[in-house]
N, C-alpha and C positions, 0 to 999 in steps of 0.2 A: 812810544805808546803813551796815550794820554792817561791822566789820573783815574778817571772813571772806568775805563777799560781795564786797566791794571787791577784796580780794586775789585772789580767783578770776577777776576780770575783767581783771587786769593780767598782763603777761608773767610767766612762771615766774621764780623767783629774785628777784622784786621785794622790796625791803626797805622795807616800809611802816611808818611810825612814827605813833603817837598824838601829836598836837600837844603834849599836856601832858607827854609824856616828853622833850620837846626843849628844856627850860628852859636848858640850857647853850648851845645854839645861839643862843637869843635873847639871852642875856647877852653872848656873844662878838660878836654883831652889833649890840649896842646897840639892841635892839628890845624893846618892851614886849609881852610875850605877851598881855596883856589887850586889845591892839589887834587881835588875831587870833582872837577868840572865836568868830567865825562859821565858822571852819575847824576840822575835826576831825583831819585827818591830814596828814602831810608825806612827801614823797619828796625825796631829795637826789641831785643829778646824779652825784656821785662814787660812789654805790652802785647806780646804774642801768646795766645792761649795754648796753642799746640805748635811748637817750633817745627817738629818733623813734618807735620801736615803742610805748613807754610812752605817749607823747602820742596816738598813733593809737588805742590801747586806751581811753584816757580819752574821746576824742572819739566813738569808735564806740559807746561805752556811755552816752553823754550824761551823763557825770560832770562836775559843776561843779568847776572848778579854776582856779587862776591860777599863773603862773610869775613868779618874782622872782629877783634875784641877791643873793648875800651879799657880805660885805666882801672876799672873794677873787675876786669876779666869777664864781662858780660858781652854777649854777641850783639853785633849790629850788622844789618844787611844793606848793602848798597845796590841799587837797581838802576839800570839804564832806562 
């Protein structure tokens, strides 16, 4: 799914990031970005206004995602 289409399916004001633009996040969390090649986009808990609404939008639109936690125990969402 392309960026604009995905963004339109998420709640307004959602800050969607291309995975390749998140290299600093991977460094800070001691993660190898190459291990996440099957994912295209990321959302970060601290930039989401309503986390539950975001998850509901992903589910309702059958968007493939997974939720993980970073070194601060904050959620981030990986999206295909």
